[in-house]
N, C-alpha and C positions, 0 to 999 in steps of 0.2 A: 541656186535659189533665185538669183536675179533673172536668169534665163526663163525659169518657170513663170515668174511674175510678169515678164515681158510678153510671153506667149499668152498668158491669161488676159492681160490688158488688151492685146491685139484682138483676141476672140471676143471680148466685151464690146470693143469698138465695132467690130465686124457684125456682131449680132444686133447692135443698135441701128446700124445702117440698114441691115436686112429688114428689121421690123418697120423702120421708117419708110423704106421702099414699098413694103407690103401695104402700108396705110395709104401711101400716095397712089397706089395702083388700084384703089377702089373705083368701081365704075360709077358713073353719074347716078344710075338707079340705086346703087348701094348707099351713096351719099344722101339721096333723097329719102331713103328708108331710115337712115340714121337721124335725119332731121325730123321726120315724122314721129319717131319714137321719142326724141328729145322733147318735142313740144308736148306730146301726150304725157310724158313723165312730169313735166313742169305743171301742167294743168291739174294733174292728180295731186301733186305736192302742195299746190296752193289752193286746192279745193274750189277750183273755178267752175261755175255752172253758168255758161253763157246763154243768152237769148240769141237764137239764130235769125239773121236778117238777110233776105235775098237781095239781088241786085235792084229789082224794082222798088222794094221798100227802101233801100239805101238812097236811091235817087230822090224818093219822096221825103225821106227823113232829113236829107242834107240840103233841101231847098231852103234858102234863107227866109222864105215867106212863112216857114213853119215856126218861126220864133215869135214870141211876144217880147216885151221889154226885159223881162227878168228871168225867163225860163225857157226850156225847150219842151215842146209838146209831145215829143216822141221818146227821146233818150232819157233814161233815168240816171240820176247821179249815183255813182258807186256800183252800178250794174255792169257786168261784163257782157259784151256783144261779140258774136262771131259773124263775120260777113261771109256769105256763101254765094258762090257763082260770080261771074263777071270779073272785072278788073281787080277787085280787092278780095278775091277768094282766099279764105283761110287766115285773114287778118282778124286779130282779137283786139278789142278796145274797151277800156273803162274810163269814163269821164270822172275826174276828181274835182274839177272846177270848170263850169261853163264859160268862165270869163265874162266880159261885159258884152252881152248879146245885143245891146242897143248900139254897140260900136263894133261892127264887123270889119274884117279885113276886106280891102278892095283891090282892084286890078293894078293900081299904081304903087301899092304898098310893098315894102321889103320886110320880111319877117325874121326875127331872131329866134332860133330854136336852141334851147338848152335842155340837156338830158342828164339824169343821174340815176343811181341804183340800177345800172344797166348790166345785163349778164349775157354772155355767149351761152346759149342753152345747150350746146354740145358738151360744155365743160361744167354745167351747173350741177351741184350736189345739194346745197342748201344755201341759206342766206350768208353763210361765212365764205362762200365761194368768191373768187376774185371778181369785183365789179369795176365798171369804167364810168366816166362822166366827161362832159366837156364844159365844166364850170370855170375853168381858168379864164382870166379876162379876155384873151384873144382867141379862145378855142371854140367859140360858138359857131353854129351853122347859120348862114344867112341865105334865105331863099326868096326870090321874087314871087309874088302871088300868081303871076301868069304861068309859072312853071309847075304849079302844084300837081297837075295831073300826069306829068312825065319827068319827075325829078330824079335823074339818074345818080346825081352826086349824093343825095341824102336818102333816096328811096321814096317811092310813092306811098308806102305804108305810113311812114312818119309824117308825110306832108298832108295826108287826107284830112285830118281834123281841122286844118286851116279853112277848109271849104264851108264849115258849118258851125264853128265855135267862135266866141268873141275874143277880143284881145285880152291877153293875160290868162288864157285858158290853160288847164293842166290835165293831162291824160296819162294813162298807162297803156302800153301796147305790147302785144306779142306779134312780132313781124317775121313771117317766113322769108326765107332767102330771096325768093322771086320778087318780093315787094321791098327788098332792102337796097342797100347801096350796090354799086357795080362790083365791089369786092365781095360783098355778101352773096351776090348771085353767082359769081364765078367759083367761090369756095363752098357754096351751099351751107351757109351759116345762118341759123335763126337767132333772133335776139329778143330778150324781154327788156323793155324800157319801163323802169319803175315809175319815173316821173319825167314828163316832157312838158315844158312850158313854151308858149308861143306869144311873143311880144313884138310890138311895132318897133321897127328900127328907126333910128334918127335919120337914116339915109332916105327914108320914104319921101316921095314928092308931096 
């Protein structure tokens, strides 16, 4: 009986290794397809109906001159937007709070980024799925303003709103892997960030 059990255990370990190896052997194209399906599934799950914004519109919308003291003349609070074409292609954004648009981030600023209610979309089933955050005291992301357009550590997708929202702004994002961190890019993992806040760091000059 022990012999049979040992053989069975060996076969279980071997099969686990086999299936893990099969998953690791996915081509880059297959991983991209999995990512595309995961994002599409989440959008359907959350009933997201985005307004599409092309690259030219994005540049116009994110010009700081488009702000008055209290509001943004282009983006609507609570509306999802999908950026199409250009550097931010396939990024989805919803503004939950414009922040203080009379007090914008500047070149010498360092920005603290905090996120919560964040999900790996490859593993997402519903809101009971495992989520992550960086709310612990020393777990925040710190990004200098000058690196917003090419932030490899945190991803240009997460950094984009710094360009056109005020201090203490809050957004939700769907970030495809190509606009994520270096790990997201290499592993082809898209993320939904339920809440991201942008605050001025005390380290700013």
